[in-house]
mmCIF file of the N, C-alpha and C atoms, coordinates in Angstrom:
data_MODEL
# 
_entry.id   MODEL 
# 
loop_
_atom_site.group_PDB 
_atom_site.id 
_atom_site.type_symbol 
_atom_site.label_atom_id 
_atom_site.label_alt_id 
_atom_site.label_comp_id 
_atom_site.label_asym_id 
_atom_site.label_entity_id 
_atom_site.label_seq_id 
_atom_site.pdbx_PDB_ins_code 
_atom_site.Cartn_x 
_atom_site.Cartn_y 
_atom_site.Cartn_z 
_atom_site.occupancy 
_atom_site.B_iso_or_equiv 
_atom_site.pdbx_formal_charge 
_atom_site.auth_seq_id 
_atom_site.auth_comp_id 
_atom_site.auth_asym_id 
_atom_site.auth_atom_id 
_atom_site.pdbx_PDB_model_num 
ATOM 1   N N  . MET A 1 1  ? 89.838 97.428  107.100 1.00 0.00 ? 1  MET A N  1 
ATOM 2   C CA . MET A 1 1  ? 88.803 95.964  106.374 1.00 0.00 ? 1  MET A CA 1 
ATOM 3   C C  . MET A 1 1  ? 90.318 95.839  105.005 1.00 0.00 ? 1  MET A C  1 
ATOM 4   N N  . SER A 1 2  ? 90.657 94.626  104.458 1.00 0.00 ? 2  SER A N  1 
ATOM 5   C CA . SER A 1 2  ? 91.325 94.394  103.608 1.00 0.00 ? 2  SER A CA 1 
ATOM 6   C C  . SER A 1 2  ? 90.244 94.334  102.461 1.00 0.00 ? 2  SER A C  1 
ATOM 7   N N  . GLU A 1 3  ? 90.667 94.260  101.231 1.00 0.00 ? 3  GLU A N  1 
ATOM 8   C CA . GLU A 1 3  ? 89.976 93.661  100.187 1.00 0.00 ? 3  GLU A CA 1 
ATOM 9   C C  . GLU A 1 3  ? 90.424 92.752  99.938  1.00 0.00 ? 3  GLU A C  1 
ATOM 10  N N  . SER A 1 4  ? 89.041 91.762  99.142  1.00 0.00 ? 4  SER A N  1 
ATOM 11  C CA . SER A 1 4  ? 89.030 90.290  98.892  1.00 0.00 ? 4  SER A CA 1 
ATOM 12  C C  . SER A 1 4  ? 88.332 90.607  97.544  1.00 0.00 ? 4  SER A C  1 
ATOM 13  N N  . CYS A 1 5  ? 88.575 89.289  96.789  1.00 0.00 ? 5  CYS A N  1 
ATOM 14  C CA . CYS A 1 5  ? 87.743 89.149  95.367  1.00 0.00 ? 5  CYS A CA 1 
ATOM 15  C C  . CYS A 1 5  ? 86.634 88.156  95.829  1.00 0.00 ? 5  CYS A C  1 
ATOM 16  N N  . VAL A 1 6  ? 85.499 88.227  95.169  1.00 0.00 ? 6  VAL A N  1 
ATOM 17  C CA . VAL A 1 6  ? 84.220 87.874  95.077  1.00 0.00 ? 6  VAL A CA 1 
ATOM 18  C C  . VAL A 1 6  ? 83.850 87.750  93.908  1.00 0.00 ? 6  VAL A C  1 
ATOM 19  N N  . MET A 1 7  ? 83.450 86.560  93.657  1.00 0.00 ? 7  MET A N  1 
ATOM 20  C CA . MET A 1 7  ? 82.650 86.310  92.134  1.00 0.00 ? 7  MET A CA 1 
ATOM 21  C C  . MET A 1 7  ? 81.273 86.447  91.654  1.00 0.00 ? 7  MET A C  1 
ATOM 22  N N  . LEU A 1 8  ? 81.176 87.494  90.832  1.00 0.00 ? 8  LEU A N  1 
ATOM 23  C CA . LEU A 1 8  ? 79.576 87.861  91.189  1.00 0.00 ? 8  LEU A CA 1 
ATOM 24  C C  . LEU A 1 8  ? 79.148 87.297  89.540  1.00 0.00 ? 8  LEU A C  1 
ATOM 25  N N  . HIS A 1 9  ? 77.707 87.462  89.941  1.00 0.00 ? 9  HIS A N  1 
ATOM 26  C CA . HIS A 1 9  ? 76.697 87.217  88.806  1.00 0.00 ? 9  HIS A CA 1 
ATOM 27  C C  . HIS A 1 9  ? 76.330 87.964  88.124  1.00 0.00 ? 9  HIS A C  1 
ATOM 28  N N  . VAL A 1 10 ? 76.706 88.912  86.728  1.00 0.00 ? 10 VAL A N  1 
ATOM 29  C CA . VAL A 1 10 ? 76.115 90.102  86.406  1.00 0.00 ? 10 VAL A CA 1 
ATOM 30  C C  . VAL A 1 10 ? 74.947 89.794  85.378  1.00 0.00 ? 10 VAL A C  1 
ATOM 31  N N  . GLU A 1 11 ? 74.403 90.069  85.436  1.00 0.00 ? 11 GLU A N  1 
ATOM 32  C CA . GLU A 1 11 ? 72.960 90.357  83.930  1.00 0.00 ? 11 GLU A CA 1 
ATOM 33  C C  . GLU A 1 11 ? 72.218 91.203  83.579  1.00 0.00 ? 11 GLU A C  1 
ATOM 34  N N  . ARG A 1 12 ? 72.512 91.407  82.264  1.00 0.00 ? 12 ARG A N  1 
ATOM 35  C CA . ARG A 1 12 ? 71.543 92.372  81.820  1.00 0.00 ? 12 ARG A CA 1 
ATOM 36  C C  . ARG A 1 12 ? 69.981 92.629  82.107  1.00 0.00 ? 12 ARG A C  1 
ATOM 37  N N  . LEU A 1 13 ? 69.429 93.628  82.913  1.00 0.00 ? 13 LEU A N  1 
ATOM 38  C CA . LEU A 1 13 ? 67.820 93.543  82.524  1.00 0.00 ? 13 LEU A CA 1 
ATOM 39  C C  . LEU A 1 13 ? 67.324 93.178  81.769  1.00 0.00 ? 13 LEU A C  1 
ATOM 40  N N  . PRO A 1 14 ? 65.965 92.947  81.006  1.00 0.00 ? 14 PRO A N  1 
ATOM 41  C CA . PRO A 1 14 ? 65.083 93.094  80.361  1.00 0.00 ? 14 PRO A CA 1 
ATOM 42  C C  . PRO A 1 14 ? 64.822 94.810  80.098  1.00 0.00 ? 14 PRO A C  1 
ATOM 43  N N  . GLU A 1 15 ? 64.504 95.346  81.454  1.00 0.00 ? 15 GLU A N  1 
ATOM 44  C CA . GLU A 1 15 ? 64.435 96.875  81.329  1.00 0.00 ? 15 GLU A CA 1 
ATOM 45  C C  . GLU A 1 15 ? 64.758 97.876  81.262  1.00 0.00 ? 15 GLU A C  1 
ATOM 46  N N  . GLY A 1 16 ? 66.068 97.292  81.111  1.00 0.00 ? 16 GLY A N  1 
ATOM 47  C CA . GLY A 1 16 ? 67.417 98.195  80.987  1.00 0.00 ? 16 GLY A CA 1 
ATOM 48  C C  . GLY A 1 16 ? 68.069 98.181  82.322  1.00 0.00 ? 16 GLY A C  1 
ATOM 49  N N  . GLY A 1 17 ? 69.646 98.506  82.584  1.00 0.00 ? 17 GLY A N  1 
ATOM 50  C CA . GLY A 1 17 ? 70.322 98.224  83.543  1.00 0.00 ? 17 GLY A CA 1 
ATOM 51  C C  . GLY A 1 17 ? 71.054 96.917  83.694  1.00 0.00 ? 17 GLY A C  1 
ATOM 52  N N  . TYR A 1 18 ? 71.322 96.617  84.886  1.00 0.00 ? 18 TYR A N  1 
ATOM 53  C CA . TYR A 1 18 ? 72.188 95.579  85.263  1.00 0.00 ? 18 TYR A CA 1 
ATOM 54  C C  . TYR A 1 18 ? 71.834 94.705  86.532  1.00 0.00 ? 18 TYR A C  1 
ATOM 55  N N  . LEU A 1 19 ? 71.827 93.699  86.825  1.00 0.00 ? 19 LEU A N  1 
ATOM 56  C CA . LEU A 1 19 ? 71.705 92.923  87.944  1.00 0.00 ? 19 LEU A CA 1 
ATOM 57  C C  . LEU A 1 19 ? 72.948 92.197  88.721  1.00 0.00 ? 19 LEU A C  1 
ATOM 58  N N  . ALA A 1 20 ? 73.538 92.139  89.718  1.00 0.00 ? 20 ALA A N  1 
ATOM 59  C CA . ALA A 1 20 ? 74.621 91.589  90.211  1.00 0.00 ? 20 ALA A CA 1 
ATOM 60  C C  . ALA A 1 20 ? 74.063 90.955  91.604  1.00 0.00 ? 20 ALA A C  1 
ATOM 61  N N  . THR A 1 21 ? 74.518 89.584  91.532  1.00 0.00 ? 21 THR A N  1 
ATOM 62  C CA . THR A 1 21 ? 74.367 88.786  92.679  1.00 0.00 ? 21 THR A CA 1 
ATOM 63  C C  . THR A 1 21 ? 75.733 88.101  92.766  1.00 0.00 ? 21 THR A C  1 
ATOM 64  N N  . SER A 1 22 ? 76.076 87.393  94.474  1.00 0.00 ? 22 SER A N  1 
ATOM 65  C CA . SER A 1 22 ? 76.440 86.314  94.800  1.00 0.00 ? 22 SER A CA 1 
ATOM 66  C C  . SER A 1 22 ? 76.493 85.251  95.513  1.00 0.00 ? 22 SER A C  1 
ATOM 67  N N  . GLU A 1 23 ? 77.030 84.164  95.133  1.00 0.00 ? 23 GLU A N  1 
ATOM 68  C CA . GLU A 1 23 ? 76.476 83.169  95.780  1.00 0.00 ? 23 GLU A CA 1 
ATOM 69  C C  . GLU A 1 23 ? 77.616 83.499  96.890  1.00 0.00 ? 23 GLU A C  1 
ATOM 70  N N  . ALA A 1 24 ? 78.914 83.641  96.868  1.00 0.00 ? 24 ALA A N  1 
ATOM 71  C CA . ALA A 1 24 ? 79.712 84.315  98.319  1.00 0.00 ? 24 ALA A CA 1 
ATOM 72  C C  . ALA A 1 24 ? 79.247 85.051  99.064  1.00 0.00 ? 24 ALA A C  1 
ATOM 73  N N  . ILE A 1 25 ? 78.617 86.011  99.158  1.00 0.00 ? 25 ILE A N  1 
ATOM 74  C CA . ILE A 1 25 ? 77.760 86.448  99.926  1.00 0.00 ? 25 ILE A CA 1 
ATOM 75  C C  . ILE A 1 25 ? 76.778 87.022  99.707  1.00 0.00 ? 25 ILE A C  1 
ATOM 76  N N  . GLN A 1 26 ? 75.904 86.474  101.157 1.00 0.00 ? 26 GLN A N  1 
ATOM 77  C CA . GLN A 1 26 ? 74.561 85.826  101.206 1.00 0.00 ? 26 GLN A CA 1 
ATOM 78  C C  . GLN A 1 26 ? 74.195 87.448  101.266 1.00 0.00 ? 26 GLN A C  1 
ATOM 79  N N  . GLY A 1 27 ? 72.858 87.503  100.523 1.00 0.00 ? 27 GLY A N  1 
ATOM 80  C CA . GLY A 1 27 ? 71.794 89.206  100.176 1.00 0.00 ? 27 GLY A CA 1 
ATOM 81  C C  . GLY A 1 27 ? 72.670 90.016  99.281  1.00 0.00 ? 27 GLY A C  1 
ATOM 82  N N  . LEU A 1 28 ? 73.777 89.812  98.621  1.00 0.00 ? 28 LEU A N  1 
ATOM 83  C CA . LEU A 1 28 ? 74.162 90.733  97.961  1.00 0.00 ? 28 LEU A CA 1 
ATOM 84  C C  . LEU A 1 28 ? 73.593 90.796  96.854  1.00 0.00 ? 28 LEU A C  1 
ATOM 85  N N  . VAL A 1 29 ? 72.925 91.683  96.370  1.00 0.00 ? 29 VAL A N  1 
ATOM 86  C CA . VAL A 1 29 ? 72.413 92.584  95.289  1.00 0.00 ? 29 VAL A CA 1 
ATOM 87  C C  . VAL A 1 29 ? 72.242 93.383  94.906  1.00 0.00 ? 29 VAL A C  1 
ATOM 88  N N  . ALA A 1 30 ? 72.571 93.709  94.008  1.00 0.00 ? 30 ALA A N  1 
ATOM 89  C CA . ALA A 1 30 ? 73.124 94.956  93.595  1.00 0.00 ? 30 ALA A CA 1 
ATOM 90  C C  . ALA A 1 30 ? 72.659 95.486  92.250  1.00 0.00 ? 30 ALA A C  1 
ATOM 91  N N  . GLN A 1 31 ? 71.910 97.082  91.616  1.00 0.00 ? 31 GLN A N  1 
ATOM 92  C CA . GLN A 1 31 ? 71.130 97.214  90.423  1.00 0.00 ? 31 GLN A CA 1 
ATOM 93  C C  . GLN A 1 31 ? 71.942 98.398  90.175  1.00 0.00 ? 31 GLN A C  1 
ATOM 94  N N  . GLY A 1 32 ? 72.469 98.501  88.833  1.00 0.00 ? 32 GLY A N  1 
ATOM 95  C CA . GLY A 1 32 ? 72.399 100.003 88.242  1.00 0.00 ? 32 GLY A CA 1 
ATOM 96  C C  . GLY A 1 32 ? 72.441 100.406 86.954  1.00 0.00 ? 32 GLY A C  1 
ATOM 97  N N  . ARG A 1 33 ? 72.888 100.996 86.522  1.00 0.00 ? 33 ARG A N  1 
ATOM 98  C CA . ARG A 1 33 ? 72.466 101.383 85.240  1.00 0.00 ? 33 ARG A CA 1 
ATOM 99  C C  . ARG A 1 33 ? 73.580 100.967 83.848  1.00 0.00 ? 33 ARG A C  1 
ATOM 100 N N  . THR A 1 34 ? 74.571 100.695 84.642  1.00 0.00 ? 34 THR A N  1 
ATOM 101 C CA . THR A 1 34 ? 75.942 100.748 84.058  1.00 0.00 ? 34 THR A CA 1 
ATOM 102 C C  . THR A 1 34 ? 76.585 99.236  84.562  1.00 0.00 ? 34 THR A C  1 
ATOM 103 N N  . VAL A 1 35 ? 76.821 98.360  83.862  1.00 0.00 ? 35 VAL A N  1 
ATOM 104 C CA . VAL A 1 35 ? 78.080 97.570  84.308  1.00 0.00 ? 35 VAL A CA 1 
ATOM 105 C C  . VAL A 1 35 ? 78.526 98.687  85.566  1.00 0.00 ? 35 VAL A C  1 
ATOM 106 N N  . SER A 1 36 ? 79.705 98.833  85.105  1.00 0.00 ? 36 SER A N  1 
ATOM 107 C CA . SER A 1 36 ? 80.432 99.667  86.202  1.00 0.00 ? 36 SER A CA 1 
ATOM 108 C C  . SER A 1 36 ? 80.058 100.118 87.623  1.00 0.00 ? 36 SER A C  1 
ATOM 109 N N  . GLU A 1 37 ? 79.130 100.786 87.028  1.00 0.00 ? 37 GLU A N  1 
ATOM 110 C CA . GLU A 1 37 ? 77.612 101.839 88.507  1.00 0.00 ? 37 GLU A CA 1 
ATOM 111 C C  . GLU A 1 37 ? 76.984 100.013 88.839  1.00 0.00 ? 37 GLU A C  1 
ATOM 112 N N  . THR A 1 38 ? 76.845 98.986  88.438  1.00 0.00 ? 38 THR A N  1 
ATOM 113 C CA . THR A 1 38 ? 76.503 98.043  89.511  1.00 0.00 ? 38 THR A CA 1 
ATOM 114 C C  . THR A 1 38 ? 78.233 97.235  90.109  1.00 0.00 ? 38 THR A C  1 
ATOM 115 N N  . LEU A 1 39 ? 78.814 97.539  89.548  1.00 0.00 ? 39 LEU A N  1 
ATOM 116 C CA . LEU A 1 39 ? 79.968 96.474  90.509  1.00 0.00 ? 39 LEU A CA 1 
ATOM 117 C C  . LEU A 1 39 ? 80.385 97.576  91.675  1.00 0.00 ? 39 LEU A C  1 
ATOM 118 N N  . GLU A 1 40 ? 80.512 98.915  91.188  1.00 0.00 ? 40 GLU A N  1 
ATOM 119 C CA . GLU A 1 40 ? 80.443 99.685  92.541  1.00 0.00 ? 40 GLU A CA 1 
ATOM 120 C C  . GLU A 1 40 ? 79.781 99.844  93.946  1.00 0.00 ? 40 GLU A C  1 
ATOM 121 N N  . ILE A 1 41 ? 78.626 99.608  93.394  1.00 0.00 ? 41 ILE A N  1 
ATOM 122 C CA . ILE A 1 41 ? 77.117 99.818  94.082  1.00 0.00 ? 41 ILE A CA 1 
ATOM 123 C C  . ILE A 1 41 ? 77.362 97.933  94.748  1.00 0.00 ? 41 ILE A C  1 
ATOM 124 N N  . ALA A 1 42 ? 77.769 96.949  93.994  1.00 0.00 ? 42 ALA A N  1 
ATOM 125 C CA . ALA A 1 42 ? 77.845 95.895  94.711  1.00 0.00 ? 42 ALA A CA 1 
ATOM 126 C C  . ALA A 1 42 ? 79.196 96.109  95.354  1.00 0.00 ? 42 ALA A C  1 
ATOM 127 N N  . ARG A 1 43 ? 80.073 96.438  95.040  1.00 0.00 ? 43 ARG A N  1 
ATOM 128 C CA . ARG A 1 43 ? 81.251 96.588  96.584  1.00 0.00 ? 43 ARG A CA 1 
ATOM 129 C C  . ARG A 1 43 ? 81.088 97.272  97.793  1.00 0.00 ? 43 ARG A C  1 
ATOM 130 N N  . ASP A 1 44 ? 79.933 98.014  97.671  1.00 0.00 ? 44 ASP A N  1 
ATOM 131 C CA . ASP A 1 44 ? 79.833 98.660  98.749  1.00 0.00 ? 44 ASP A CA 1 
ATOM 132 C C  . ASP A 1 44 ? 78.813 97.574  100.161 1.00 0.00 ? 44 ASP A C  1 
ATOM 133 N N  . VAL A 1 45 ? 78.133 97.400  98.982  1.00 0.00 ? 45 VAL A N  1 
ATOM 134 C CA . VAL A 1 45 ? 77.308 96.392  99.352  1.00 0.00 ? 45 VAL A CA 1 
ATOM 135 C C  . VAL A 1 45 ? 78.095 95.001  99.962  1.00 0.00 ? 45 VAL A C  1 
ATOM 136 N N  . ALA A 1 46 ? 78.253 95.104  99.166  1.00 0.00 ? 46 ALA A N  1 
ATOM 137 C CA . ALA A 1 46 ? 79.574 93.798  99.952  1.00 0.00 ? 46 ALA A CA 1 
ATOM 138 C C  . ALA A 1 46 ? 80.262 94.127  101.214 1.00 0.00 ? 46 ALA A C  1 
ATOM 139 N N  . ARG A 1 47 ? 80.850 95.208  101.338 1.00 0.00 ? 47 ARG A N  1 
ATOM 140 C CA . ARG A 1 47 ? 81.280 95.865  102.485 1.00 0.00 ? 47 ARG A CA 1 
ATOM 141 C C  . ARG A 1 47 ? 80.435 96.021  103.511 1.00 0.00 ? 47 ARG A C  1 
ATOM 142 N N  . ARG A 1 48 ? 79.196 96.259  103.303 1.00 0.00 ? 48 ARG A N  1 
ATOM 143 C CA . ARG A 1 48 ? 78.643 96.807  104.514 1.00 0.00 ? 48 ARG A CA 1 
ATOM 144 C C  . ARG A 1 48 ? 77.538 95.084  104.895 1.00 0.00 ? 48 ARG A C  1 
ATOM 145 N N  . LEU A 1 49 ? 77.637 94.245  104.133 1.00 0.00 ? 49 LEU A N  1 
ATOM 146 C CA . LEU A 1 49 ? 77.095 93.162  104.724 1.00 0.00 ? 49 LEU A CA 1 
ATOM 147 C C  . LEU A 1 49 ? 78.392 92.513  105.509 1.00 0.00 ? 49 LEU A C  1 
ATOM 148 N N  . LEU A 1 50 ? 79.580 92.390  105.218 1.00 0.00 ? 50 LEU A N  1 
ATOM 149 C CA . LEU A 1 50 ? 80.545 91.444  106.088 1.00 0.00 ? 50 LEU A CA 1 
ATOM 150 C C  . LEU A 1 50 ? 80.938 92.481  107.263 1.00 0.00 ? 50 LEU A C  1 
ATOM 151 N N  . GLU A 1 51 ? 81.010 94.028  107.055 1.00 0.00 ? 51 GLU A N  1 
ATOM 152 C CA . GLU A 1 51 ? 81.000 94.472  108.755 1.00 0.00 ? 51 GLU A CA 1 
ATOM 153 C C  . GLU A 1 51 ? 79.838 94.387  109.159 1.00 0.00 ? 51 GLU A C  1 
ATOM 154 N N  . ALA A 1 52 ? 78.521 94.204  108.827 1.00 0.00 ? 52 ALA A N  1 
ATOM 155 C CA . ALA A 1 52 ? 77.086 93.780  109.814 1.00 0.00 ? 52 ALA A CA 1 
ATOM 156 C C  . ALA A 1 52 ? 77.665 92.393  110.537 1.00 0.00 ? 52 ALA A C  1 
ATOM 157 N N  . GLN A 1 53 ? 78.047 91.490  109.375 1.00 0.00 ? 53 GLN A N  1 
ATOM 158 C CA . GLN A 1 53 ? 78.150 90.257  109.883 1.00 0.00 ? 53 GLN A CA 1 
ATOM 159 C C  . GLN A 1 53 ? 79.449 90.117  110.899 1.00 0.00 ? 53 GLN A C  1 
ATOM 160 N N  . GLN A 1 54 ? 80.422 90.582  110.806 1.00 0.00 ? 54 GLN A N  1 
ATOM 161 C CA . GLN A 1 54 ? 81.384 91.079  112.128 1.00 0.00 ? 54 GLN A CA 1 
ATOM 162 C C  . GLN A 1 54 ? 80.925 91.172  113.144 1.00 0.00 ? 54 GLN A C  1 
ATOM 163 N N  . VAL A 1 55 ? 79.704 92.461  113.028 1.00 0.00 ? 55 VAL A N  1 
ATOM 164 C CA . VAL A 1 55 ? 79.181 93.279  114.266 1.00 0.00 ? 55 VAL A CA 1 
ATOM 165 C C  . VAL A 1 55 ? 78.505 92.494  115.187 1.00 0.00 ? 55 VAL A C  1 
ATOM 166 N N  . ARG A 1 56 ? 78.028 91.162  114.742 1.00 0.00 ? 56 ARG A N  1 
ATOM 167 C CA . ARG A 1 56 ? 77.354 90.411  114.749 1.00 0.00 ? 56 ARG A CA 1 
ATOM 168 C C  . ARG A 1 56 ? 77.664 89.004  115.722 1.00 0.00 ? 56 ARG A C  1 
ATOM 169 N N  . GLN A 1 57 ? 79.381 88.994  115.390 1.00 0.00 ? 57 GLN A N  1 
ATOM 170 C CA . GLN A 1 57 ? 79.546 87.746  116.013 1.00 0.00 ? 57 GLN A CA 1 
ATOM 171 C C  . GLN A 1 57 ? 80.301 87.975  116.646 1.00 0.00 ? 57 GLN A C  1 
# 
């Protein structure tokens, strides 16, 4: 599977950490302690969601 760019919305949470979501990939929600960790988790979640979508087709 090749990599693509997806627009993410990353926000700082009041209790600490960061939350990433995407309008482009339904169901993508990732939370981490740092922006870098959150982006890494978001990449993994996106990959898994897209793989699951391909299996269903």
